[in-house]
Backbone as ProteinMPNN parsed JSONL, in Angstrom:
{"seq_chain_A": "LYQSTLAGVAIAEGVDAVVQGIRTRLLLFRGEWFLNANEGTPWFEEVFNDGGADIRRIESALKAQINATPGVDEILS", "coords_chain_A": {"N_chain_A": [[-18.161, 21.395, 138.235], [-17.877, 24.235, 136.292], [-15.682, 27.689, 136.511], [-16.904, 30.038, 134.432], [-14.691, 33.234, 133.089], [-15.714, 35.466, 132.77], [-17.998, 37.271, 133.535], [-17.687, 35.978, 136.134], [-19.09, 34.11, 135.798], [-20.988, 30.997, 136.267], [-20.236, 27.446, 134.736], [-22.844, 24.787, 135.161], [-21.73, 21.136, 134.696], [-21.421, 17.494, 133.61], [-22.307, 15.806, 135.169], [-22.799, 17.786, 137.994], [-24.141, 20.152, 136.36], [-26.646, 18.161, 135.567], [-28.1, 17.396, 137.86], [-28.12, 20.201, 138.569], [-30.29, 20.448, 136.421], [-32.393, 19.336, 136.93], [-33.168, 19.777, 139.179], [-33.686, 22.815, 138.245], [-36.384, 22.4, 136.496], [-37.932, 20.842, 138.236], [-38.076, 23.395, 139.924], [-40.21, 25.182, 138.188], [-43.081, 25.868, 137.171], [-46.038, 24.631, 135.617], [-47.201, 26.343, 133.209], [-46.062, 29.539, 133.496], [-43.649, 29.528, 131.964], [-43.626, 31.77, 129.457], [-43.025, 31.686, 127.441], [-43.763, 28.372, 127.051], [-46.699, 26.936, 127.802], [-46.897, 24.456, 128.474], [-44.88, 23.376, 129.256], [-42.992, 22.872, 133.107], [-43.157, 21.556, 136.439], [-46.82, 20.223, 137.469], [-47.84, 21.339, 139.493], [-49.752, 22.9, 140.838], [-52.387, 21.491, 139.377], [-51.884, 18.743, 139.657], [-50.169, 17.819, 142.617], [-50.689, 20.007, 144.41], [-53.997, 19.737, 144.567], [-57.739, 20.056, 145.164], [-58.131, 17.806, 145.164], [-57.698, 16.109, 147.674], [-54.634, 14.188, 148.031], [-53.188, 12.133, 146.226], [-50.406, 10.105, 145.952], [-49.504, 8.881, 144.286], [-49.886, 9.457, 141.475], [-48.795, 11.916, 141.761], [-45.942, 11.537, 142.133], [-45.645, 10.297, 140.277], [-45.825, 12.253, 138.425], [-43.889, 13.923, 138.944], [-41.645, 12.436, 139.243], [-41.484, 12.051, 136.138], [-41.285, 14.553, 135.332], [-38.925, 14.707, 135.991], [-37.258, 12.447, 134.032], [-37.655, 13.31, 132.457], [-35.725, 14.993, 131.999], [-32.75, 16.373, 129.864], [-30.076, 14.072, 130.223], [-30.047, 12.221, 132.43], [-30.757, 9.234, 132.634], [-32.326, 6.893, 134.515], [-34.546, 6.547, 137.05], [-33.516, 4.64, 139.558], [-34.742, 4.81, 142.63]], "CA_chain_A": [[-19.055, 22.714, 137.404], [-16.596, 25.219, 135.707], [-16.132, 28.867, 136.447], [-15.92, 31.911, 133.55], [-13.679, 34.895, 133.599], [-16.686, 36.789, 131.262], [-18.403, 38.191, 134.772], [-17.771, 35.233, 137.278], [-20.994, 33.357, 135.587], [-20.75, 29.365, 136.739], [-21.581, 26.73, 134.24], [-22.327, 22.879, 135.274], [-20.9, 20.485, 133.897], [-21.359, 16.506, 133.96], [-23.243, 15.812, 137.271], [-24.128, 19.041, 139.043], [-25.517, 19.961, 135.129], [-27.733, 17.423, 135.999], [-28.621, 18.011, 138.781], [-28.506, 21.552, 138.144], [-31.599, 21.228, 135.023], [-33.845, 19.078, 137.454], [-33.726, 20.736, 139.597], [-34.666, 23.849, 137.478], [-37.379, 21.889, 136.008], [-39.0, 20.553, 139.361], [-39.41, 24.688, 139.914], [-40.819, 25.578, 137.436], [-44.649, 25.31, 137.402], [-46.948, 24.847, 134.482], [-47.386, 27.5, 132.991], [-44.948, 30.22, 134.489], [-42.884, 30.047, 131.45], [-44.337, 32.344, 128.618], [-42.884, 30.803, 125.536], [-44.324, 27.514, 126.702], [-47.389, 26.914, 129.195], [-46.92, 22.977, 128.96], [-44.282, 23.387, 130.134], [-43.094, 22.923, 133.881], [-44.401, 20.598, 137.141], [-47.548, 19.635, 137.603], [-47.895, 21.576, 140.478], [-51.012, 23.001, 141.203], [-52.927, 20.687, 138.537], [-51.658, 17.854, 140.379], [-50.153, 17.935, 143.744], [-51.825, 20.752, 145.057], [-55.352, 20.417, 143.858], [-59.224, 19.772, 146.106], [-59.176, 16.222, 145.085], [-56.655, 14.706, 148.237], [-53.517, 13.455, 148.503], [-53.371, 10.639, 145.647], [-49.699, 9.87, 145.991], [-49.428, 7.222, 142.502], [-50.163, 10.158, 140.384], [-47.81, 12.82, 142.166], [-44.853, 10.432, 142.334], [-45.673, 9.511, 139.015], [-45.888, 13.782, 137.902], [-42.377, 14.435, 140.045], [-41.176, 11.694, 137.87], [-41.598, 12.683, 134.653], [-40.308, 15.821, 135.109], [-36.812, 13.845, 136.631], [-37.196, 12.063, 133.839], [-37.268, 14.491, 131.021], [-34.212, 15.728, 132.298], [-31.431, 15.874, 129.122], [-28.777, 13.476, 131.365], [-31.338, 11.037, 133.227], [-31.71, 7.402, 131.636], [-33.486, 6.027, 135.217], [-34.259, 6.484, 138.228], [-33.233, 3.375, 140.891], [-35.204, 4.895, 143.471]], "C_chain_A": [[-17.161, 24.568, 137.432], [-17.202, 26.887, 135.978], [-15.492, 30.068, 134.604], [-15.139, 32.51, 133.901], [-13.879, 35.421, 132.767], [-18.122, 36.561, 132.838], [-18.921, 37.105, 135.951], [-19.486, 34.823, 136.767], [-19.994, 31.735, 135.564], [-20.921, 28.397, 135.53], [-21.029, 24.914, 135.278], [-22.338, 22.154, 134.118], [-21.646, 18.805, 134.262], [-22.647, 15.896, 134.896], [-23.869, 17.069, 138.041], [-24.828, 19.66, 137.469], [-26.254, 19.389, 135.336], [-28.488, 17.399, 136.803], [-28.954, 19.118, 138.764], [-30.095, 22.247, 137.165], [-33.141, 20.04, 136.108], [-34.105, 19.441, 138.869], [-34.333, 22.58, 139.148], [-36.005, 24.297, 136.767], [-38.383, 21.356, 137.078], [-39.958, 22.413, 139.924], [-40.308, 25.497, 139.428], [-42.176, 24.945, 137.714], [-44.857, 25.065, 136.931], [-47.238, 25.886, 134.387], [-47.543, 28.967, 133.457], [-44.329, 30.141, 133.162], [-43.547, 31.11, 129.817], [-44.235, 31.764, 126.525], [-43.32, 29.363, 126.128], [-44.646, 27.024, 127.405], [-47.217, 25.316, 129.693], [-45.905, 22.986, 129.277], [-44.204, 23.708, 131.877], [-43.298, 21.603, 135.112], [-45.14, 21.447, 137.03], [-47.811, 20.597, 138.967], [-48.881, 21.638, 141.404], [-52.003, 21.231, 140.84], [-52.651, 19.267, 139.009], [-51.229, 17.166, 141.89], [-50.471, 19.042, 144.395], [-53.304, 21.038, 144.943], [-56.122, 19.768, 145.405], [-58.886, 18.126, 146.27], [-58.667, 15.38, 145.763], [-55.54, 14.26, 147.34], [-53.494, 11.723, 147.285], [-51.66, 11.011, 145.276], [-48.489, 9.179, 144.068], [-49.542, 8.625, 141.527], [-49.547, 11.703, 141.091], [-46.28, 12.2, 142.197], [-45.17, 10.194, 140.954], [-44.911, 11.107, 137.968], [-44.77, 14.136, 138.42], [-41.714, 13.773, 138.508], [-40.812, 11.565, 136.562], [-41.111, 13.638, 134.142], [-38.876, 15.163, 135.503], [-36.529, 13.279, 135.028], [-36.664, 12.377, 132.017], [-36.614, 14.941, 130.784], [-33.48, 15.19, 131.067], [-30.095, 15.159, 130.318], [-29.483, 12.357, 131.935], [-31.469, 10.1, 132.032], [-32.368, 6.695, 132.621], [-33.953, 6.735, 135.875], [-34.571, 5.563, 138.815], [-34.29, 3.46, 141.896], [-35.608, 6.486, 144.243]], "O_chain_A": [[-16.301, 25.222, 138.023], [-18.341, 27.333, 135.833], [-14.471, 30.498, 134.069], [-14.741, 32.446, 135.064], [-13.08, 35.905, 131.965], [-18.973, 35.671, 132.862], [-19.997, 37.149, 136.547], [-20.59, 35.134, 137.213], [-18.888, 31.451, 135.102], [-22.083, 28.527, 135.145], [-20.039, 24.318, 135.702], [-22.758, 22.383, 132.984], [-22.447, 18.821, 135.196], [-23.87, 15.775, 134.832], [-24.991, 17.263, 138.508], [-26.057, 19.625, 137.408], [-27.222, 20.146, 135.41], [-29.688, 17.377, 136.533], [-30.156, 19.32, 138.937], [-30.676, 23.329, 137.079], [-34.363, 20.055, 135.96], [-35.162, 19.358, 139.495], [-35.186, 23.264, 139.715], [-36.549, 25.371, 136.51], [-39.589, 21.417, 136.836], [-41.123, 22.744, 140.148], [-41.026, 26.312, 140.006], [-42.4, 23.876, 138.282], [-43.84, 24.434, 136.646], [-47.575, 26.551, 135.367], [-48.596, 29.542, 133.732], [-44.461, 31.329, 132.868], [-44.044, 30.232, 129.111], [-44.769, 31.615, 125.426], [-43.149, 28.74, 125.08], [-43.84, 26.418, 128.112], [-47.334, 24.928, 130.856], [-45.916, 22.069, 130.098], [-45.004, 24.538, 132.308], [-43.638, 20.542, 134.587], [-45.0, 22.638, 136.756], [-48.229, 19.694, 139.691], [-49.055, 20.927, 142.394], [-52.211, 20.273, 141.585], [-53.502, 18.506, 138.55], [-51.811, 16.166, 142.31], [-50.507, 18.642, 145.559], [-53.83, 22.136, 145.126], [-55.555, 19.252, 146.367], [-59.248, 17.391, 147.189], [-58.681, 14.197, 145.422], [-55.609, 14.029, 146.132], [-53.746, 10.568, 147.627], [-51.42, 11.948, 144.514], [-47.476, 9.173, 143.369], [-48.895, 8.373, 140.511], [-50.168, 12.68, 140.672], [-45.483, 13.121, 142.383], [-44.244, 9.452, 140.629], [-43.964, 11.118, 137.182], [-44.746, 15.337, 138.149], [-41.447, 14.213, 137.39], [-39.849, 10.961, 136.09], [-40.632, 13.805, 133.02], [-37.825, 15.486, 134.949], [-35.436, 13.68, 134.628], [-35.94, 12.007, 131.092], [-36.43, 15.447, 129.677], [-33.394, 13.973, 130.906], [-29.39, 15.841, 131.061], [-29.015, 11.321, 131.463], [-32.035, 10.172, 130.942], [-33.089, 5.8, 132.18], [-33.92, 7.891, 135.453], [-35.771, 5.294, 138.86], [-34.857, 2.406, 142.182], [-36.202, 6.517, 145.321]]}, "name": "protein", "num_of_chains": 1, "seq": "LYQSTLAGVAIAEGVDAVVQGIRTRLLLFRGEWFLNANEGTPWFEEVFNDGGADIRRIESALKAQINATPGVDEILS"}
């Protein structure tokens, strides 16, 4: 983590930046960002839907978000 002298802004680097990117992608709901409604995790569409819990579908949606994060090469477990 790099601490900037400008207004106490902290900038993540290396592994910390990747972790922050994953967290940000998972916390963003699909359709929430006004500049691109296709960005974000499909929480309502895939996870919290009325069709019941399909663990493979949920796992696939979450893995897709994690794998699309810059700095992630693969999910090992």
